[in-house]
N, C-alpha and C positions, 0 to 999 in steps of 0.2 A: 504494499499499500504506499503510494507516494504522498507528498504533501498535498497535492491538489485533490486527490480522492479523500484524504483525511479531512480537508476543509469542506468538501461536499458532504461528508458524513456528519460533520458538526452542524452544517447548515440544515441537514435533515433532522438533527436533534432539535434545533430551533423550530422547524416545521411541526414536529410532533408536539413540542411544547405549546405552540400557539393554538393548535387545534384542540388542546385539552385543558388549558389553564382557566377558562371561564368557569368551569365547575367549582374550582377552588376559590376563585375570587367572587363567586356569587353573593356570599353574605356581605362582603365589603362594598360591592357595587350597588347592592340593594340599599344599604345605609347611606352611602355618599351621593349617589346620583339617581336613586329611585329606579334601578333596573330590576324588574321582576323576572321570573322564569320564562315568560313568553317573550320578553324583550331579548333575553340572552339566547333563547332558542332561535329567534330570528337572526341575531347577530352571528351565531355559530353556523346557522344554515347558509348565511351569506358567504362566510369563509369557504365552505365546501362548494357552493355553487360557483363563485368566482374562480376558485381553484380548478374546478371541472371545466368551466367555460374557456379557460386558458389552454387547455390541453391540445385542441387542434392547432392553434397558432404555434404553440411550443413544439409540437411534432413537426410542423413545417420548418421551424427555426433550427431544430436539431439536425435535420437532414440537409439544411442549406447553409447556415452560418455557424453551426457547431455548438457544443454544450458550454464552452467557456464563456462566450459573450452572452448567451441566452440566460444562463443561471446568474451570472454576476450582475447584469443590468437589472433584471427584474427583482432580485433579492435586495439590491440597494434601494431602488425606488419604492417597491411595495413593502418589503419587510422593514427596512429602516424607517421609511416615511410613515407606514401604518402604525408602527409602535409609537412614533412621536405623536400622531394624532390621538392614539389611545391615551397616552400620558396626559394630554390636555383636555380629555373628554369631560363634559359637564352634564350631558344628557345621554339617555340610551341611544339616540340617533347617532351621536358621535362615535359610540362604541361600534355600532353597525358599520359605519363608514370605515372606521379603522380596521375592522375585521375583514371587510371586503378588500382593502388595500393589502393587508397582510396575506390574504389568500392568493392574490396575484404574485406577491413576492416569493411565497413558498412553492408555488406551482411547478417551477422547472427543476427543483433541486434533485429529487429522487430520480426523475426521468433522465436528467443529465448523466447521473451515475449509471443508470441502467443502459443508456445508450453506449457509454464507454465500455461497460462490461460486455454488451452484446457484440460489439465489433472487435474487441481485443481478446475475447475468450470464447471457447467453444460452448454450445448450448448447454451441455451437462454441467459445466463449470458455472454457467450463469445462475443456475438454481441456488448453488451454495452462496455465491457472492450476493445475490439478491436478498437471500435470507440474512446474511451477515449484515448488510447495510441496514435492513429494517430492524434487526435486533439491536444494533448500535444506536440507530436513530430513535428507537423507542425508549431509550434512556431519557428522552425529553418528557415522556409521560411521568417518569419518576420525579424529575425536577419540577414538573407542573403539579405536584401533589403536596406533600407535607412541607418540603422546603419553601414552596411558594407561599404557603400559609404563614410560615415563620417570617418570610421576607415582608409580607403584607402587614404582619402585626408589629414588626420592628421598624423597618425603614419606610413603610407605606407602599401601596400598590403603584402610585404614580412614579415614585423614585425607581421602583423595580422595572417599570416600563421604559424609563430612560436608559437604564442599564441594557435592556434588551435592544433598544434602538442602536446603541453604540456597538453591541456585539454583532447585530445583523449587518450593519454598515461595514465594520472591520472585516467580517467574514466575506462579504461580497468583494471587497477590494483584494483579499487574499486569493479568492477563486480567480479573479481576472488575471492575477500575476502568475499563479502556479499551475492551473489546470491546462493540460495539453489536449487538444482535440485529436481523436483517433484518426489514423490514416485510412481513408476509404478507397476501396478498389474502384478504378474508373469503370463506369457503366453508363449505358445510354438509357437505362430504365430509370425513370424519374419517380414513379410510384404516386399513389393518391390514397385518400381515405376510402374512396369508393372501392379501390382494389383490395384494401384491408377487409372491408365488409363482404367482399365476394369469397373470402376464405371460409368455406362451410364449417370447417372444424371449430372455428371460433364462435359460431352461433350458439353452441351449447355451453360455452364457457362464460359468455357475456352475462347471462342472467344471474349466475351465482356470484360473479364478480360485482354485480350491481347491488346485491343484498347482503353478502357475507360480512363486509366491513361496516355496513350501515348500523347494525346493532352495537357493535364494539365501539365505533366512533361516537355514536349518539350517547351511549351510557357513560363512557369514560370522559368524553369531551364536554358533557353538559349535565345529563340527568342524574348522575350519581349524587351530586351536591343537593339539588332540590329534593330528590327522593328521600335521602337520609334525613334531611332537615324537616320536611313536612310530615313524613310518616313516623319517624323515630325520634324527632326533636334532637338530632345529633348536633353537637357543637362543631365549630370550624375545624378543630384539631382532629376530631374523629373523622370528619370528611377527608382531611388531608391524609390521615393514616390509611383510610380505605382506598383512596385514589393511588397512594403509594403501593399498596399491595396489588391492586389491579395492574398498575404500571409494570411492576416486576414480572407479573404473569405474562404481560404482553412482550416483554423482552425475551423471556424464555421460549415462548411459543414458536416464533419463526425458526429459531435454531433447532428446536425439537422436530418441527416438520422437515427441515433439511436432513436431519439425521435419519428420520424414519424413511424418507425417500431413498437414501442411500442403502438402508437395510432391506427394504421391501422392493426396491427398484420399480416403483410405480408412483407417479404424482397423483393420478386421478383418484385412486382408492384411498390413499393417505388423506387427501383433501376431503373426500366424501365422508369417511369414518370420523375424522376430526370435526367436521361440520355437524354431523349427527350428535356428537358430544356437546357441541354448542347448543343445539336445538333442545336436547334433554335438560341442559342447565337452565335454559330459558323457561321451560315448563316448570322446573323446580322453583324458580323465582315467582312464577304466577301462583303456584300453590301456597307458597310461604310468604306472600307479598308483604304482610304486616305482622308476621309472627315473631321473627328473631332477627335483629340487626346483624348478629354474628353470621347466621346462615346466609343472609342476603349478601353480605360482603364476600363470603366464601364462594357463593354461586356467581357473583360478579367476576371474581378472579378466575373461575372456571370458564366463563364466557370469554374473558380476555385471553386465556391460554388456548382454548379450542378454536377461538375465532381469529387467531393470528395466521390465517391462511393466505393473506395477501401475496407474499412473495412466492408461495408455492403455486397459486393460481396464475400469477404473472408468468412464472417459468413455464407452466403448462401452455399458456397462450403463446409465449415467445417461441416455443419449439416449432410452431407452425408458420413463423414469419420468415420470408426470404430477406437477405441482407438489405436490399434497397427499400424495404418497408419497415425496418426496425424502429426508426424514430416515430413514424406515424402509428405503427402497430402498438407499441408499448404505451404511447400516450392515449390511444383509443381505449385500451384496457383500463388505464388509470382513470380516464374520464368516467367510465362505468362505476369504478370503485368509489371515487370521491363524490361524483354526482349523486350516487345512491345515498351517501350520508347526508348530503345537502337536502335532498328531497325528503329524507326521513326526518331531518330536524324540523323542517317546516310542517310536515304532517303531524309529528308528535307534539309540536307546539300547539297546533290547533286542538288536538285531543286533550291536552292538559287544560287549555283555556276553556273547553266546552264542559269539562267534568270536574274541575277543581273546586266548584262551590257546593258539591254534594256533601252528604253526611259522612262519607268515608274518605279520609285523606288518601287512602291507598287506591281508590277506584281509578283515577287517571293513569296510574302506573301499571295497574293490571291490564288496562286497555292498550297502553303503549307496548308492553311486553307481548301481549297477544298479537298486536300488529306485526311486531318483528318475527314472531313464531310463524305466522302465516306466510310472510315474505320469504323466510328462509326455507320453509317447506317447498314452496314453488321453485325456488332456485335449485334445491337439491334434486327434485324430480327431473328438472330439465338437464342437470349436469349428469345424470345417469346415462344419458344418450351420447355424451362426449366421447371422443377417441383418446385413448391413453397415449402418452409420449412413447416414441420408439427408442429402444435401448440398443 
């Protein structure tokens, strides 16, 4: 791993942090600027939607101008600029604008890494490197948990955002200086997103990609905070500890899937069985929705572990992409994954708003979990018809 890849990995740590830290800051933002769960669901959804909307132009940029300039420019303008807007926020609207900007800034980071891996390494090696990058990057989930709670309680959340602004800007400058674009074989094939969509093997992978990360991203990125607060009256430190535990599970998950792929020599069935574990954990949460905070946290960690299928599904889809479609192909897969979370955030925000005034504080969360269980079931049924990778 050279310095450029290390900086891209650190940028992905920041990306994972930004998609998850609202859950921990929710008590502070509610007190200081009046941001409720629906406001934060909308802001979080904007992060994922703008992130997803950027994938097509990023796919084009990776294939034409390369990962170095693509990642560095957007991270500086969106990541650094968005963090500055967040630090100055005085209303929930400002938070939404900031999160949209940060989504733009974070959008190219992982895909720039995957683009380099895909062109510089064989497809079977790609699966391991993709899992390693996600495993390292998911450390951002850990930082966006209890440590962020401590930072918000000591130095204040605004000061913490200014630190993040400086980190994002410095990382962008480092990427510009150190990342080297891979050398591409000359070809007359230009490629297009329409050509990616004509690859029939991807049709049965896209639906699971759309829904598999949606639940993990929504729970860890937003709902774990309001859920534990409204149903169990949990204090901020308990929320921080719960998000820390789930974040650790999400670090272990991608590396575990990579190991199981090497042992069983099948990506499809490793992903399928693991996703079934995620589905069973979701049913467990529905049944125990307001019974025990300990069991709920354990099941959330199980969802974080079993639901860490992103790099494995990405590697599965990558195996069907020819070299001239790598940039557009991986960003199309990523669009499904991140776009699914954004749609889920908007949908679950509506569910919470519609049922939060009822007699049972747990009702909106039961419905949110049922929503995810239905989506995941549909994705799994479709994925059964996918073709396994060739060894």
